[in-house]
C-alpha positions in Angstrom: 76.9 105.3 107.1 75.8 102.0 105.4 74.2 99.5 107.7 75.3 95.9 107.3 74.0 92.7 108.9 76.3 89.7 109.3 74.7 86.3 109.9 77.5 83.8 110.8 77.9 81.4 113.6 81.7 81.7 113.7 82.1 84.1 116.6 85.8 84.7 116.0 85.4 85.5 112.3 82.4 87.7 113.1 84.4 89.8 115.5 87.3 90.2 113.1 84.9 91.3 110.3 83.2 93.7 112.6 86.5 95.4 113.3 87.5 95.4 109.6 84.2 96.8 108.3 83.8 99.4 111.0 87.3 100.7 109.9 85.9 100.9 106.4 83.0 103.1 107.6 80.3 100.5 107.8 78.0 99.9 110.8 77.7 96.2 111.5 75.0 94.2 113.3 75.8 90.6 114.2 73.6 87.5 114.4 74.9 84.0 115.1 72.0 81.8 114.0 69.6 81.8 111.0 66.4 82.5 112.9 67.7 85.6 114.8 69.4 86.8 111.6 66.1 86.5 109.7 64.2 88.3 112.5 66.7 91.2 112.3 66.6 91.3 108.5 62.8 91.5 108.4 62.5 94.1 111.2 65.2 96.5 110.0 66.3 98.1 106.8 69.9 97.1 106.1 71.9 98.2 103.0 73.4 94.7 102.7 73.3 91.3 104.4 76.3 89.0 104.6 74.9 85.5 104.9 76.7 82.3 105.7 75.3 79.1 104.3 76.0 76.8 107.3 74.0 78.1 110.2 72.1 76.7 113.3 68.3 76.8 113.5 67.8 77.9 109.9 70.5 77.5 107.2 71.4 80.3 104.9 69.2 79.1 102.1 66.2 79.0 104.4 66.9 82.5 105.6 67.3 83.8 102.1 64.1 82.1 100.8 62.1 83.6 103.7 63.7 87.0 103.3 63.0 87.1 99.5 59.3 86.4 100.0 59.1 89.7 101.8 62.1 92.0 101.1 64.7 92.6 98.4 67.6 93.6 100.7 70.9 92.9 98.8 72.5 89.6 100.0 76.1 88.5 99.7 76.4 84.8 100.5 79.5 83.4 102.1 80.0 79.9 100.8 82.6 77.0 101.3 85.4 77.2 98.8 84.9 74.8 95.9 81.3 74.1 96.7 79.7 75.0 93.4 76.2 73.8 94.3 75.9 76.2 97.2 76.7 79.1 94.9 74.2 78.0 92.3 71.4 77.4 94.8 72.1 80.8 96.5 71.8 82.6 93.2 68.7 80.7 92.2 67.0 81.8 95.4 68.0 85.4 94.9 71.4 86.2 96.3 73.1 89.2 94.7 76.6 87.6 94.8 78.7 85.1 96.6 82.2 84.9 98.1 83.9 81.6 98.9 85.6 81.2 102.3 88.3 81.8 103.2 88.3 85.2 101.5 90.7 88.1 101.2 89.7 91.2 103.3 90.1 93.5 100.3 88.0 91.3 98.1 85.2 91.3 100.7 85.2 95.1 101.0 85.3 95.5 97.3 82.3 93.1 96.8 80.3 94.9 99.5 80.9 98.3 98.0 80.1 97.0 94.5 76.8 95.6 95.5 75.7 98.7 97.5 76.8 100.9 94.5 74.6 99.0 92.0 71.6 98.5 94.3 71.5 102.0 95.9 71.1 104.7 93.3 71.0 108.2 94.9 68.2 110.4 93.6 70.6 113.2 92.6 72.5 110.7 90.3 69.4 109.9 88.2 67.3 112.1 86.0 63.6 111.9 86.9 63.0 109.9 83.7 60.8 106.9 83.1 61.9 104.7 80.3 59.5 102.6 78.1 60.7 99.6 76.0 57.7 97.8 74.4 55.6 96.5 77.3 58.2 97.3 79.9 58.4 100.5 81.9 61.5 101.3 84.1 61.8 104.0 86.7 65.6 104.1 87.7 65.0 106.7 90.5 62.6 104.3 92.2 64.2 101.1 90.9 60.7 100.0 89.8 59.8 97.9 86.8 56.3 97.4 85.3 55.6 94.9 82.6 52.2 94.7 81.0 51.1 97.1 83.8 52.2 94.6 86.5 54.8 95.6 89.1 57.7 93.2 89.1 59.6 92.4 92.3 63.2 92.5 91.3 66.4 92.5 93.3 68.7 95.5 92.7 71.0 93.2 90.6 68.1 92.0 88.4 67.0 95.6 87.9 70.5 96.6 86.8 70.7 93.7 84.4 67.3 94.4 82.8 68.1 98.2 82.5 71.5 97.5 80.8 70.0 95.0 78.4 66.9 97.0 77.3 69.1 100.1 76.8 71.0 98.1 74.2 68.0 96.4 72.6 68.8 94.6 69.4 72.5 94.6 70.0 74.8 91.8 71.1 76.1 92.4 74.6 79.0 90.2 75.7 78.9 88.4 79.0 82.2 90.1 79.9 80.7 93.6 79.4 77.5 92.7 81.3 79.5 91.3 84.2 81.6 94.4 84.5 78.8 96.9 84.1 76.1 95.1 86.2 78.1 93.0 88.7 81.1 95.3 88.9 83.5 92.4 88.5 85.4 90.6 85.7 83.8 87.4 84.5 85.9 84.5 85.7 86.0 81.0 84.2 83.1 78.8 85.4 81.4 81.8 87.1 77.7 81.3 86.6 76.5 84.4 88.5 75.4 86.3 85.4 73.6 83.3 83.9 71.7 82.7 87.2 70.6 86.4 87.5 69.4 86.3 83.9 67.5 83.1 84.5 65.8 84.6 87.6 64.9 87.7 85.6 63.4 85.6 82.7 61.2 83.8 85.2 59.8 87.0 86.6 59.0 88.6 83.2 55.6 87.8 81.8 55.6 86.3 78.3 55.4 88.7 75.4 52.0 88.9 73.7 53.5 87.9 70.3 55.0 84.8 71.8 58.6 85.7 71.0 61.4 85.3 73.5 62.7 88.5 75.2 66.3 87.4 75.2 68.4 85.5 72.7 71.5 83.7 73.9 74.4 83.6 71.5 76.5 80.7 72.8 80.0 81.7 73.8 79.4 85.4 73.0 76.6 86.9 75.0 72.9 88.0 74.8 70.6 90.1 72.6 67.5 91.7 74.0 65.0 91.3 71.2 62.9 94.3 70.2 
């Protein structure tokens, strides 16, 4: 049974979500302020954290930033509808995805399952193979990446994005295909999730020794991982 942590100060919504998610087979722990939520997140191993932005004591961004300095637990941020800046900031700090409030129950469950599916690869689903692409070594069974013999601390989403791109080195990959394969959702107009995850990934990758960029952006079409 997947273990979820919901950090939200709306008591009524929290109880409703607890009932919904338990019916879907999840086990939910509740926290109603940022500090207690962060303490739980750091002291336990959850499969996913549902994190509201507006929280007492510590806001959602502060919680996520503190969490990311120590753990890479997947995080789905709950943002105010229409508040684009909250979504961008959340993704920059390291959220795996976001969902605007108010949201549809089915959409929430679908997003949760998609994130867990892409960040939690079962050993029997992966051949014990280590892949090498230039100065990058990937181990899907451990979800570990080494670049220039340095271990990179990536979120599950960043690992999936890197793995998908290097497997198609030298080929143009459309943003639509990447969104469906890595984020498990169709790319919607003005959705910057993919761009933000790629931006975070680029920042974590050391520069190539030949000085060339690792990724080429083809405006309006997609990306090419350069060999």
